[in-house]
BADOGU-703218 format. One line per 5 residues: number of its first residue (from 0); their letters; for each residue x, y, z of N, C-alpha, C. Coordinates in Angstrom, 1 decimal. Each point is the difference from the previous one (the first is absolute). Example, Ala and Ser with C-alpha at 12.3 -4.5 7.8 and 13.67 -1.06 7.14 Angstrom:
BEGIN
0	AS	13.2/-5.7/7.8/-0.9/1.2/0.0/0.9/1.2/0.0  -0.4/1.1/-0.7/0.9/1.1/0.0/-0.8/1.1/0.8;
REM end
This chain:
BEGIN
0	MILLR	-24.4/-59.1/-139.7/1.1/1.0/0.2/1.0/-0.2/-1.1  0.5/1.2/-0.5/1.0/0.0/-1.0/1.4/0.2/0.7  1.0/-0.8/-0.2/1.3/0.1/0.6/1.0/0.5/-1.0  0.6/1.1/0.3/1.0/0.6/-0.9/1.4/0.0/0.7  1.0/-0.4/-0.8/1.4/0.0/0.5/0.9/0.7/-1.1;
5	TNSLD	1.0/0.6/0.5/1.0/0.6/-1.0/1.4/-0.3/0.4  0.9/-0.1/-1.0/1.4/-0.1/0.3/0.7/1.3/0.0  -0.7/1.1/-0.4/0.6/1.3/0.0/0.3/0.5/1.3  1.2/0.6/0.2/0.4/0.7/1.2/0.0/1.5/-0.1  -0.6/0.5/-1.1/-0.1/1.4/-0.3/-1.2/0.6/0.8;
10	VRRNL	0.3/0.7/1.1/-1.1/0.5/0.9/-1.0/0.9/-0.7  0.5/0.9/-0.9/-0.9/0.9/-0.6/-0.9/-0.7/-1.0  0.5/-1.0/-0.7/-0.8/-0.8/-0.9/-1.1/-0.8/0.8  0.4/-0.5/1.1/-1.0/-0.8/0.8/-1.0/0.9/0.6  0.3/1.2/0.4/-1.0/1.0/0.4/-0.9/0.4/-1.1;
15	AVEAA	0.5/0.1/-1.2/-0.8/0.2/-1.2/-1.0/-1.1/-0.2  0.5/-1.2/0.2/-0.9/-1.2/-0.1/-1.2/0.1/0.9  0.3/0.4/1.3/-1.1/0.1/1.0/-1.0/1.1/-0.5  0.5/1.1/-0.5/-0.9/1.1/-0.4/-0.8/-0.5/-1.2  0.6/-0.7/-0.9/-0.8/-0.5/-1.2/-1.0/-1.1/0.4;
20	LLDRY	0.3/-0.8/0.9/-0.9/-1.0/0.5/-1.2/0.6/0.6  0.2/1.1/0.8/-1.0/0.7/0.7/-0.9/0.7/-1.0  0.6/0.7/-0.9/-0.7/0.8/-1.0/-0.9/-0.8/-0.9  0.5/-1.2/-0.3/-0.7/-0.8/-1.0/-0.9/-1.1/0.6  0.0/0.0/1.3/-0.8/-1.0/0.7/-1.5/0.2/-0.3;
25	AVAAK	-0.7/-1.1/-0.4/-1.4/0.0/-0.3/-0.8/-0.3/1.2  -1.0/0.8/0.3/-0.8/-0.3/1.2/-0.6/-1.4/-0.1  0.0/-0.7/1.1/-0.5/-1.4/0.1/1.0/-1.0/-0.6  1.2/0.4/-0.4/1.0/-0.9/-0.5/0.6/-0.8/1.2  0.8/-1.0/-0.3/0.6/-0.8/1.0/1.0/0.8/0.8;
30	PMLFL	0.2/-0.2/1.3/1.0/0.7/0.8/1.4/-0.4/-0.6  1.0/0.9/0.1/1.3/-0.3/-0.4/1.0/0.1/1.1  1.0/-0.8/-0.1/1.2/0.0/1.0/1.2/0.1/-0.9  0.8/1.1/0.1/1.2/0.2/-0.7/1.2/0.0/1.0  0.9/-0.9/-0.2/1.2/-0.2/0.8/1.2/0.5/-0.7;
35	WRSAN	0.8/0.8/0.6/1.2/0.6/-0.7/1.1/0.4/1.0  1.2/0.2/-0.5/1.1/0.6/0.8/0.7/1.0/-0.9  1.0/0.7/0.6/0.7/1.0/-0.7/1.4/0.0/0.5  0.9/0.6/-0.9/1.4/0.3/0.4/-0.1/1.2/1.0  1.1/0.3/0.7/-0.1/0.9/1.1/-0.6/1.4/-0.4;
40	AVVIG	-1.0/0.5/0.7/-0.7/1.2/-0.3/-0.7/0.5/1.3  -0.2/1.3/0.0/-0.9/0.6/1.0/-1.2/0.4/-0.8  -1.2/-0.4/0.6/-1.3/0.3/-0.6/-0.8/0.9/0.9  -0.3/1.1/-0.5/-0.8/1.0/0.8/-1.4/0.0/-0.4  -0.9/0.5/0.9/-1.4/0.1/-0.2/-0.3/1.1/-1.0;
45	KNQNP	-1.2/-0.1/-0.5/-0.4/1.0/-1.1/0.1/1.4/0.5  -0.2/0.3/1.2/0.0/1.4/0.5/1.1/0.4/0.9  1.2/-0.7/-0.2/1.1/0.2/0.8/1.1/0.9/-0.7  0.9/0.5/0.9/1.1/0.8/-0.5/1.3/-0.8/0.0  0.5/-0.3/-1.2/1.2/-0.9/0.0/1.2/0.5/0.7;
50	WCEAN	0.2/1.4/0.0/1.1/0.6/0.7/-0.1/-0.2/1.5  -1.2/0.0/0.5/-0.2/-0.2/1.5/0.1/-1.5/0.3  -0.4/-0.9/-0.9/-0.1/-1.4/0.3/1.2/-0.8/-0.2  0.9/0.4/-1.0/1.1/-0.8/-0.4/1.3/0.8/-0.1  1.1/-0.7/0.2/1.3/0.7/-0.2/0.4/-0.2/-1.4;
55	LPLMQ	-0.5/1.0/-0.8/0.1/-0.1/-1.5/1.5/0.0/-0.5  0.8/0.9/0.5/1.4/-0.1/-0.4/0.7/-1.3/0.2  -0.2/-0.6/1.2/0.6/-1.3/0.3/-0.6/-1.1/-0.9  -1.3/0.1/-0.2/-0.6/-1.0/-0.9/0.6/0.1/-1.4  0.2/1.2/-0.5/0.6/0.2/-1.3/1.4/-0.5/-0.1;
60	DEKCA	0.8/0.2/1.1/1.3/-0.5/0.1/0.1/-1.5/-0.1  -1.0/-0.7/0.7/0.0/-1.4/0.1/-1.0/-0.7/-0.9  -0.5/0.8/-1.0/-0.9/-0.6/-1.0/-1.2/-0.7/0.6  -0.7/0.7/0.9/-1.2/-0.5/0.6/-1.2/0.9/-0.7  -0.9/-0.7/-0.6/-1.1/0.7/-0.7/-1.0/0.7/0.9;
65	LARRI	-0.6/1.1/-0.5/-1.1/0.6/0.7/-1.2/-0.3/-0.9  -1.1/-0.3/0.7/-1.3/-0.2/-0.7/-1.1/0.6/0.8  -1.1/0.4/-0.7/-1.2/0.5/0.7/-1.2/-0.9/-0.4  -0.7/-0.5/0.9/-1.2/-0.8/-0.3/-1.2/0.8/-0.1  -1.1/-0.6/-0.4/-1.3/0.7/-0.2/-0.8/0.0/1.3;
70	SGGGA	0.4/-0.8/1.0/-0.7/0.0/1.3/0.6/0.9/0.9  -0.7/0.3/1.1/0.5/0.9/1.1/1.0/-0.7/0.9  0.1/0.5/1.2/0.8/-0.6/1.0/1.5/0.5/0.0  0.8/-0.8/0.7/1.4/0.5/0.2/1.0/-0.7/-0.9  1.3/0.4/0.2/1.1/-0.5/-0.8/0.4/-1.4/0.5;
75	VYHDE	0.4/-0.9/-0.9/0.5/-1.3/0.3/1.2/-0.3/-0.8  0.8/-0.9/0.4/1.2/-0.5/-0.7/-0.3/-1.3/-0.6  0.4/-0.2/-1.3/-0.2/-1.3/-0.7/1.4/-0.5/-0.4  0.2/-1.3/0.1/1.1/-0.7/-0.7/-0.5/-1.4/-0.3  0.9/-0.9/-0.5/-0.4/-1.3/-0.4/-0.4/-0.9/1.2;
80	GNLNY	0.3/0.5/1.2/-0.4/-0.7/1.2/-1.3/0.4/0.6  -0.7/0.8/-0.8/-1.4/0.4/0.4/-1.0/-0.5/-1.0  -1.1/-0.6/0.5/-1.1/-0.4/-0.9/-1.1/1.0/0.0  -0.4/0.4/-1.2/-1.2/0.9/-0.1/-1.2/-0.8/-0.5  -1.1/0.3/0.7/-1.3/-0.7/-0.4/-1.0/1.1/-0.3;
85	TFIMD	-0.8/-0.2/-1.1/-0.9/1.0/-0.4/-1.4/-0.7/-0.3  -1.0/0.4/0.8/-1.4/-0.5/-0.2/-0.8/1.0/-0.8  -0.6/-0.4/-1.0/-0.9/0.9/-0.8/-1.4/-0.7/-0.2  -1.0/0.7/0.3/-1.4/-0.6/0.0/-1.1/1.0/-0.1  -1.2/-0.5/-0.2/-1.2/0.9/-0.1/-0.1/0.8/1.4;
90	RRLYK	-0.1/1.3/-0.1/0.0/0.8/1.2/-1.2/-0.4/0.9  -1.1/-0.5/-0.5/-1.1/-0.4/0.8/0.3/-1.2/0.8  1.0/-0.8/-0.4/0.3/-1.2/0.7/1.2/0.2/0.9  0.7/1.1/-0.1/1.3/0.2/0.7/-0.3/0.2/1.5  0.7/-0.7/0.8/0.0/0.2/1.5/1.4/0.0/0.5;
95	GDCMF	0.5/1.1/0.5/1.4/0.1/0.4/0.3/-1.1/1.0  -0.9/-0.3/1.0/0.3/-1.0/1.0/0.3/-1.4/-0.6  -0.7/-0.2/-1.1/0.1/-1.3/-0.7/1.4/-0.1/-0.6  0.5/1.1/-0.7/1.3/0.0/-0.6/1.1/-0.2/1.0  -0.1/0.8/1.1/0.9/-0.2/1.1/0.0/-1.4/0.6;
100	GIVLA	-1.2/-0.6/0.1/-0.2/-1.3/0.5/0.7/-1.0/-0.9  0.0/0.1/-1.3/0.7/-0.9/-0.9/1.5/0.0/0.3  0.6/1.2/0.2/1.4/0.1/0.3/0.3/-0.6/1.4  -0.8/0.4/1.0/0.2/-0.6/1.3/-0.1/-1.5/0.1  -0.9/-0.5/-0.8/-0.2/-1.5/0.0/1.2/-0.6/-0.7;
105	ALKAL	0.6/0.6/-1.0/1.2/-0.5/-0.7/1.2/0.0/1.0  0.1/1.0/0.8/1.1/0.0/0.9/-0.2/-1.0/1.2  -1.2/-0.2/0.3/-0.3/-1.0/1.1/0.3/-1.4/-0.6  -0.3/-0.2/-1.2/0.3/-1.3/-0.6/1.5/-0.3/-0.1  0.8/1.1/0.0/1.5/-0.1/0.0/0.5/-0.2/1.4;
110	GLNAS	-0.9/0.2/1.0/0.5/-0.2/1.4/0.2/1.3/0.7  -0.5/1.1/-0.5/0.2/1.3/0.6/-1.3/0.6/0.6  0.1/0.5/1.2/-1.2/0.6/0.7/0.0/1.5/-0.4  -0.6/0.3/-1.1/0.0/1.4/-0.5/-1.4/0.6/0.4  0.0/1.4/0.0/-1.2/0.7/0.3/0.1/1.4/-0.7;
115	RMGRT	-1.2/0.7/0.0/-0.1/1.3/-0.6/0.7/1.0/0.9  0.7/1.0/-0.6/0.6/1.1/0.8/-0.6/1.3/-0.6  -0.9/0.6/0.7/-0.6/1.2/-0.5/-0.9/-0.3/-1.2  -0.1/1.0/-0.9/-1.0/-0.2/-1.1/0.6/-0.7/-1.2  1.4/0.1/-0.2/0.6/-0.4/-1.2/1.1/-1.0/0.1;
120	SIGVE	0.4/-0.4/1.2/1.2/-0.9/0.1/-0.4/-1.3/0.6  0.9/-1.0/-0.2/0.0/-1.3/0.7/1.3/-0.2/0.7  0.0/-0.5/1.2/1.2/-0.2/0.7/0.0/-1.4/0.7  1.2/-0.3/0.4/0.3/-1.3/0.8/0.7/0.5/1.2  -0.5/-0.3/1.2/0.6/0.3/1.3/0.3/1.5/0.0;
125	GSKVS	-0.8/0.9/-0.5/0.1/1.4/0.1/0.9/0.6/-1.1  0.6/-0.8/-0.9/0.9/0.6/-1.0/-0.7/-0.2/-1.4  0.0/1.0/-0.8/-0.7/0.1/-1.3/0.7/-1.0/-1.0  -0.9/-0.7/-0.7/0.5/-0.9/-1.1/-0.7/0.3/-1.3  -1.1/0.8/0.1/-0.8/0.3/-1.2/-0.7/1.4/0.2;
130	GNAFC	0.1/0.7/-1.2/-0.7/1.3/-0.1/-1.0/-0.1/-1.1  -1.2/0.6/0.2/-1.1/-0.1/-1.0/-0.5/1.4/-0.4  -0.5/0.0/-1.3/-0.6/1.3/-0.5/-1.2/-0.4/-0.9  -0.8/1.0/-0.3/-1.2/-0.3/-0.7/-0.3/1.1/-1.1  -0.7/-0.4/-1.0/-0.4/0.9/-1.1/-1.3/-0.4/-0.6;
135	YRRGA	-0.9/0.9/-0.3/-1.3/-0.3/-0.5/-0.2/0.8/-1.3  -0.4/-0.6/-1.0/-0.3/0.6/-1.3/-1.3/-0.5/-0.6  -1.0/0.8/-0.2/-1.3/-0.4/-0.5/-0.5/-1.2/0.8  -0.2/-1.1/-0.7/-0.6/-1.1/0.7/1.0/-1.0/0.6  1.3/0.3/0.0/1.0/-0.9/0.4/0.7/0.5/1.3;
140	AMHHG	0.6/-1.0/0.7/0.8/0.3/1.2/1.3/-0.7/-0.1  1.1/0.6/0.5/1.3/-0.6/0.0/0.5/0.0/1.5  0.5/-1.1/0.4/0.6/-0.1/1.3/1.3/-0.6/-0.2  1.1/0.7/0.3/1.3/-0.6/-0.2/0.9/0.2/1.2  1.0/-0.9/0.1/0.9/0.1/1.1/1.3/-0.7/-0.2;
145	TLLVS	0.9/0.1/1.0/1.3/-0.5/0.0/0.1/-1.1/1.0  0.9/-0.9/-0.2/0.4/-1.0/1.1/1.5/-0.1/0.0  0.6/0.4/1.1/1.4/0.0/0.1/0.5/-1.5/0.3  0.6/-0.6/-0.9/0.5/-1.4/0.2/1.4/0.0/0.3  0.9/0.6/-0.8/1.4/0.1/0.2/0.6/1.2/-0.5;
150	SDLEK	-0.7/1.1/0.2/0.5/1.3/-0.6/1.2/0.5/0.8  0.7/1.0/-0.7/1.2/0.6/0.6/-0.5/1.1/0.9  -0.2/-0.2/1.3/-0.5/1.0/0.9/1.0/1.1/0.2  1.3/-0.2/-0.2/1.0/1.0/0.2/-0.2/1.1/-1.1  -0.2/-0.5/-1.2/-0.2/0.9/-1.1/-1.3/0.8/0.2;
155	MARYL	-1.0/-0.8/0.4/-1.3/0.7/0.3/0.1/1.2/0.9  0.8/-0.2/1.1/0.2/1.0/1.0/0.8/1.2/-0.6  0.9/-0.2/-0.9/0.8/1.0/-0.6/-0.8/0.8/-1.0  -0.9/-0.6/-0.8/-0.7/0.6/-1.1/-1.2/0.8/0.5  -0.7/-0.6/1.0/-1.3/0.6/0.4/0.3/1.1/1.1;
160	RSGAS	-0.6/1.2/-0.3/0.2/1.1/1.0/-1.3/0.1/0.8  -1.0/-0.6/-0.4/-1.3/-0.1/0.8/-0.5/1.4/0.4  0.0/0.9/-0.9/-0.5/1.4/0.3/0.9/0.8/0.8  1.2/-0.5/0.4/1.0/0.7/0.8/0.6/1.2/-0.8  -0.7/1.1/-0.1/0.4/1.0/-0.9/-0.3/1.4/0.6;
165	EMNSR	0.8/1.0/-0.4/-0.3/1.4/0.4/-0.9/0.7/-1.0  -0.5/-0.8/-0.9/-0.9/0.6/-1.0/-1.5/0.2/0.5  -0.6/1.1/-0.2/-1.4/0.2/0.3/-0.8/-0.4/-1.1  -0.6/-1.2/0.1/-0.6/-0.6/-1.2/-1.5/-0.4/0.4  -0.9/0.1/-1.0/-1.3/-0.5/0.2/-0.2/-1.5/-0.3;
170	AISSH	1.1/-0.6/-0.4/0.0/-1.4/-0.4/-0.3/-0.9/1.2  -0.4/-1.3/-0.2/-0.3/-1.0/1.0/1.4/-0.5/0.5  0.2/0.0/1.3/1.2/-0.5/0.5/-0.1/-1.5/0.5  1.1/-0.7/-0.2/0.1/-1.4/0.5/0.1/0.0/1.5  -0.4/-1.1/0.6/0.1/-0.3/1.4/1.0/-1.2/0.2;
175	PAETV	1.2/0.3/0.4/1.0/-1.1/0.1/-0.4/-1.0/1.1  0.3/-1.3/-0.3/-0.2/-1.0/1.0/1.1/-1.0/-0.1  0.3/-0.7/1.1/1.0/-1.0/0.1/-0.4/-1.1/-0.9  0.9/-0.5/-0.9/-0.3/-1.0/-1.0/0.9/-1.3/0.3  -0.5/-1.1/-0.5/0.7/-1.2/0.1/-0.3/-0.9/-1.2;
180	NLRDM	1.0/-0.8/-0.4/-0.2/-1.0/-1.1/-0.6/-1.3/0.5  -0.9/-0.6/-0.8/-0.5/-1.3/0.4/1.1/-1.0/0.2  1.1/0.1/-0.8/1.1/-0.9/0.2/0.7/0.1/1.3  -0.1/1.2/0.7/0.6/0.1/1.3/-0.7/-0.9/1.0  -1.3/-0.3/-0.3/-0.8/-0.8/0.9/0.0/-1.5/-0.4;
185	LPNIG	0.0/-0.2/-1.3/0.0/-1.3/-0.6/1.2/-0.1/-1.0  1.2/-0.4/0.5/1.2/0.0/-0.8/0.0/-0.7/-1.3  -0.9/-1.0/-0.2/0.0/-0.8/-1.2/-1.0/0.5/-1.0  -0.7/1.1/0.3/-1.1/0.5/-0.9/0.6/0.7/-1.2  -0.7/-0.1/-1.1/0.4/0.7/-1.2/-1.2/0.6/-0.7;
190	IGNVE	0.2/0.8/-1.1/-1.0/0.6/-0.7/-1.0/-1.0/-0.5  0.5/-1.2/-0.5/-0.9/-1.0/-0.5/-1.0/-0.5/1.0  0.5/-0.2/1.3/-0.9/-0.5/1.1/-1.1/1.1/0.2  0.4/1.2/0.1/-1.0/1.1/0.3/-1.0/0.1/-1.2  0.5/0.0/-1.2/-0.9/0.1/-1.2/-1.1/-1.1/0.1;
195	AAVVQ	0.5/-1.3/0.2/-0.9/-1.1/0.1/-1.0/0.1/1.1  0.4/0.6/1.1/-1.0/0.1/1.1/-1.0/1.1/-0.3  0.4/1.1/-0.6/-0.9/1.1/-0.4/-1.0/-0.6/-1.0  0.5/-0.7/-1.0/-0.9/-0.5/-1.1/-1.1/-1.0/0.7  0.5/-0.9/0.8/-0.9/-0.9/0.6/-1.1/0.6/0.9;
200	SAISG	0.5/1.1/0.7/-1.0/0.7/0.9/-0.9/0.8/-0.9  0.4/0.6/-1.1/-0.9/0.7/-0.9/-1.0/-0.9/-0.6  0.4/-1.3/-0.3/-1.0/-0.9/-0.6/-1.1/-0.3/1.1  0.4/-0.1/1.2/-1.0/-0.2/1.1/-0.9/1.2/0.1  0.5/1.2/-0.2/-0.8/1.2/0.2/-0.7/0.5/-1.2;
205	LGPID	0.5/-0.3/-1.2/-0.6/0.6/-1.2/-0.4/-1.0/-1.0  0.2/-1.3/0.2/-0.4/-1.0/-0.9/1.2/-0.6/-0.8  -0.3/-1.1/-0.7/1.1/-0.7/-0.7/0.6/0.8/-1.1  1.2/-0.3/-0.5/0.6/0.6/-1.1/-0.6/-0.4/-1.3  -0.6/0.9/-0.7/-0.6/-0.3/-1.3/1.0/0.2/-1.2;
210	ERRGD	0.9/1.0/0.2/0.9/0.3/-1.1/1.4/0.4/0.7  1.0/-0.4/-0.7/1.4/0.4/0.4/0.6/0.8/-1.2  0.5/1.2/0.3/0.5/0.8/-1.1/1.4/0.5/0.4  0.8/0.2/-1.0/1.4/0.4/0.2/0.4/1.2/-0.9  1.3/0.1/-0.2/0.5/1.2/-0.6/-0.4/0.2/-1.5;
215	EWIDA	-0.3/-1.1/-0.7/-0.5/0.2/-1.4/-1.3/0.7/0.0  -0.9/-0.4/0.9/-1.3/0.7/0.1/0.1/1.4/0.6  0.9/0.1/1.0/0.1/1.3/0.6/0.6/1.0/-1.0  1.0/-0.4/-0.8/0.6/1.0/-0.9/-1.0/0.4/-1.1  -0.9/-0.8/-0.3/-1.1/0.4/-1.0/-1.0/0.9/0.7;
220	LVQQD	-0.1/0.0/1.3/-0.9/0.8/0.7/0.5/1.5/0.2  1.3/0.1/0.3/0.5/1.3/0.5/0.7/0.7/-1.2  -0.5/1.2/-0.3/0.6/0.8/-1.1/1.4/0.6/0.5  0.9/0.1/-0.9/1.3/0.5/0.3/-0.1/1.4/0.5  -0.9/0.8/-0.5/-0.1/1.4/0.5/-0.4/0.1/1.5;
225	AVERM	-0.8/-1.1/0.4/-0.3/0.0/1.4/1.2/-0.3/0.9  0.9/-0.9/-0.5/1.2/-0.2/0.8/0.9/1.2/0.0  0.1/0.7/-1.2/0.8/1.2/0.0/-0.6/1.1/0.9  -1.3/0.1/0.1/-0.6/1.0/0.9/0.4/-0.3/1.4  0.0/-1.3/0.4/0.5/-0.3/1.4/1.4/0.3/0.3;
230	ASWEW	0.8/0.1/-1.1/1.4/0.3/0.1/0.3/1.5/-0.2  -1.0/0.8/-0.4/0.2/1.4/-0.4/0.3/0.9/1.2  0.7/1.0/-0.2/0.3/1.0/1.0/-1.3/0.6/0.5  -0.9/0.3/-0.9/-1.3/0.6/0.4/-0.7/-0.8/1.0  0.0/-1.4/-0.1/-0.7/-0.8/0.9/0.8/-0.2/1.3;
235	LYGHT	1.3/-0.3/-0.1/0.8/-0.2/1.2/0.2/1.2/0.8  0.2/1.1/-0.6/0.3/1.3/0.8/-1.1/1.1/-0.2  -0.4/0.2/-1.2/-1.0/1.1/-0.3/-1.3/-0.2/0.7  -0.3/-1.2/0.4/-1.3/-0.3/0.6/0.0/0.4/1.5  1.1/0.5/0.5/0.2/0.3/1.4/-0.8/1.2/0.4;
240	PPFAF	-0.7/0.0/1.1/-0.7/1.2/0.5/1.0/1.1/0.3  -0.5/1.3/0.0/1.0/1.1/0.2/0.7/-0.1/1.3  1.2/0.5/0.1/0.7/0.0/1.3/1.0/1.2/0.0  0.5/0.3/1.2/1.0/1.1/0.1/0.9/-0.3/1.2  1.2/0.6/0.0/0.9/-0.2/1.2/0.9/1.2/0.0;
245	SIERQ	0.6/0.2/1.2/1.0/1.0/0.3/1.0/-0.6/0.9  1.3/-0.3/-0.4/0.9/-0.7/0.8/1.4/0.7/-0.1  0.9/-0.4/0.9/1.4/0.4/0.0/0.8/-1.2/0.1  1.1/-0.1/-0.8/0.9/-1.2/0.0/1.4/0.5/-0.1  0.9/-0.9/0.5/1.4/0.1/-0.3/0.4/-0.8/-1.2;
250	VCGMN	0.4/0.7/-1.1/0.3/-0.7/-1.2/1.5/0.4/-0.4  0.8/-1.0/-0.1/1.4/0.2/-0.3/0.7/1.1/0.9  -0.4/0.0/1.3/0.6/0.9/0.9/-0.6/1.4/0.0  -1.1/0.2/-0.8/-0.6/1.3/-0.1/-1.4/0.0/0.5  -0.5/1.1/0.5/-1.4/0.1/0.5/-0.9/0.3/-1.2;
255	VSLQA	-1.0/-0.9/-0.2/-0.9/0.1/-1.1/-1.4/0.1/0.5  -0.8/1.1/-0.4/-1.4/0.1/0.3/-0.8/-0.3/-1.3  -1.0/-0.8/0.2/-0.8/-0.4/-1.2/-1.5/0.2/0.4  -0.7/0.6/-1.0/-1.4/0.2/0.2/-0.6/-0.4/-1.4  -1.1/-0.7/0.0/-0.7/-0.4/-1.2/-1.4/-0.2/0.1;
260	NVTDG	-0.8/0.3/-1.0/-1.4/-0.4/-0.2/-0.1/-0.8/-1.3  -0.6/-1.2/0.1/-0.1/-0.9/-1.1/-1.4/-0.4/-0.3  -0.4/0.1/-1.2/-1.4/-0.4/-0.4/0.1/-0.9/-1.2  -0.6/-1.2/0.0/0.0/-1.0/-1.1/1.5/-0.4/-0.3  0.8/0.0/1.0/1.4/-0.4/-0.1/0.9/1.1/-0.6;
265	VIDKA	-0.6/1.2/-0.3/0.8/1.0/-0.6/0.2/1.2/1.0  1.1/0.6/0.1/0.3/1.1/0.9/-0.7/1.2/-0.4  -0.9/0.5/0.8/-0.6/1.4/-0.2/1.0/1.0/0.3  0.7/-0.2/1.1/1.0/1.0/0.5/1.0/-0.7/0.9  1.3/0.3/-0.1/1.0/-0.5/0.9/1.1/1.0/0.2;
270	DIIVR	0.4/0.2/1.2/1.1/0.9/0.3/1.1/-0.7/0.7  1.2/0.2/-0.5/1.2/-0.6/0.6/1.0/1.1/0.4  0.4/-0.1/1.2/1.0/1.0/0.5/1.2/-0.8/0.6  1.2/0.3/-0.4/1.2/-0.8/0.4/0.9/1.0/0.7  0.5/-0.2/1.2/0.9/0.8/0.7/1.2/-0.8/0.5;
275	DQSGS	1.1/0.6/0.1/1.2/-0.7/0.6/-0.1/0.0/1.5  1.0/-0.5/0.7/-0.1/-0.1/1.4/0.0/1.3/0.7  0.5/1.0/-0.7/0.1/1.4/0.6/-1.4/0.7/-0.2  -0.8/-0.6/-0.8/-1.3/0.7/-0.3/0.0/0.8/-1.3  1.1/0.0/-0.7/0.0/0.7/-1.3/-0.8/-0.7/-1.1;
280	LLLES	-0.7/0.8/-0.7/-0.9/-0.6/-1.1/0.9/-0.5/-1.1  -0.2/-1.2/-0.4/0.7/-0.6/-1.1/-0.9/-0.2/-1.2  -1.2/-0.3/0.2/-0.9/-0.3/-1.1/-1.4/0.3/0.4  -0.8/0.6/-0.9/-1.4/0.2/0.2/-0.7/-0.3/-1.4  -0.9/-0.9/0.0/-0.6/-0.4/-1.2/-1.5/-0.4/0.2;
285	RLQSV	-0.7/0.1/-1.1/-1.4/-0.4/0.0/-0.3/-1.0/-1.1  -0.9/-0.9/0.3/-0.5/-1.0/-0.9/-1.5/0.2/-0.3  -0.4/-0.1/-1.2/-1.4/0.0/-0.3/-0.3/-0.8/-1.3  -1.1/-0.7/0.0/-0.4/-0.8/-1.1/0.9/-1.1/-0.3  0.7/-0.5/1.0/1.0/-1.1/-0.2/-0.6/-1.2/0.7;
290	RFDAE	0.0/-1.2/-0.6/-0.4/-1.2/0.7/0.7/-0.2/1.3  -0.6/-0.5/1.0/0.6/-0.3/1.3/0.8/-1.3/-0.2  1.1/0.1/-0.7/0.8/-1.1/-0.4/1.5/0.4/0.2  0.8/-0.9/0.5/1.4/0.3/0.3/0.8/0.5/-1.2  -0.1/-0.7/-1.1/0.7/0.4/-1.2/-0.4/1.4/-0.5;
295	EIAER	-1.3/0.2/-0.1/-0.5/1.3/-0.5/0.3/1.1/0.9  -0.1/-0.2/1.3/0.4/1.1/1.0/1.5/0.3/-0.1  0.8/-1.1/-0.1/1.5/0.2/-0.1/0.3/0.8/-1.3  -0.7/-0.4/-1.1/0.3/0.7/-1.3/-0.3/1.5/0.1  -1.1/0.3/0.6/-0.4/1.4/0.1/1.0/0.8/0.9;
300	LRPAA	0.5/-0.7/1.0/0.9/0.7/1.0/1.4/0.1/-0.5  0.4/-0.8/-1.0/1.4/-0.2/-0.3/0.7/1.4/-0.3  -0.6/0.8/-0.8/0.8/1.3/-0.3/0.2/0.8/1.3  -1.0/0.1/0.8/0.2/0.8/1.2/0.9/-0.6/1.1  0.0/-1.4/0.0/0.7/-0.7/1.0/1.5/-0.3/-0.4;
305	APVGT	0.3/0.2/-1.2/1.4/-0.3/-0.5/1.1/0.7/0.8  -0.2/1.3/0.4/1.1/0.6/0.8/0.1/-0.6/1.4  -1.0/-0.6/0.5/0.0/-0.5/1.4/0.9/-1.3/0.0  -0.1/-0.8/-1.0/0.7/-1.3/0.0/-0.6/-1.0/-1.0  0.9/-0.9/-0.5/-0.5/-1.0/-1.0/-0.9/-1.0/0.7;
310	GFEHA	-1.1/-0.2/-0.6/-0.9/-1.0/0.6/-0.9/0.5/1.1  0.1/1.3/0.3/-0.8/0.5/1.1/-1.5/0.0/-0.3  -0.3/0.2/-1.3/-1.4/0.1/-0.4/-0.7/-1.4/0.2  0.8/-1.1/-0.2/-0.6/-1.3/0.3/-0.2/-0.2/1.4  0.9/0.4/0.9/-0.2/-0.1/1.4/-1.2/0.7/0.5;
315	VARAF	-0.2/1.2/-0.5/-1.2/0.8/0.4/-1.3/-0.6/-0.5  0.1/-0.5/-1.2/-1.2/-0.7/-0.6/-0.4/-1.2/0.9  1.0/-0.8/0.4/-0.3/-1.1/0.9/-0.6/0.4/1.3  0.5/1.2/0.5/-0.5/0.5/1.3/-1.5/0.4/-0.2  -0.4/0.5/-1.1/-1.4/0.3/-0.3/-0.8/-1.3/0.1;
320	LTA	0.4/-1.0/-0.7/-0.8/-1.2/-0.1/-0.1/-0.8/1.3  0.9/0.2/1.0/-0.1/-0.7/1.2/-0.4/0.9/1.2  -0.7/1.1/-0.3/-0.5/0.9/1.0/-0.8/-0.6/1.1;
REM end
């Protein structure tokens, strides 16, 4: 088994590392275990809608990154209190039960009675501590997951919308579950203890460590354009399946009706009607060929919204993004 570790907390860079490892994996090569963490971020599945899954305006205000991974599944929250593990191996040798078994055995070694929850999660006493997802490319398989050690669960609750949206979307929706940190059950536990337990369990399941690799090797593997793609608007937002919505909101004391159809993250058509409390029409505007982005929507609305009030266009744009 090849063990890889990184000191990088850049979530998009580390997701690019996973993709590169999977793409360049040679059939019949040694299994790999990649251990990593990231600064606070919301990571959505390949086929999810970020506007449904995350409170994007709040994340922008609080500098929480958005990332999209190459595997399916639901949205998860990452921070430095969360350990990510990534197994990559020959697809013919991959068995999901074995990978889950490695993580379950690691938790048992730490003194926790963990078990599978549904198809993709691991829990302790009914509360989720780990979510898992999978990706297959040519002859290789990737199985990766999270382990909540000491994450900020309050931030997690504020950032994740868990598909709680009025948008009519074809995207995959998350299924919220009650979560708990391992530290809540074992007060003295830390990331180091959990890493060591996962590594030891992986050795038992996949064989001894033949090679240890770190950031110097990883940086030579991953091309900068791959990292840039993970951070691009096209990947984060443009990859979203088509969606539409029709909502009414109170914005700055006025009644606002919003309708939109969005494809590849770009507005096909959007109608905005603003009326005062008496029902008098104050503004009627249409958006087309604009990215579904708060700044771009506000910029397009600014000339029409100026008579209504300063900053009104930004308030309407935020209402769009939190539909």
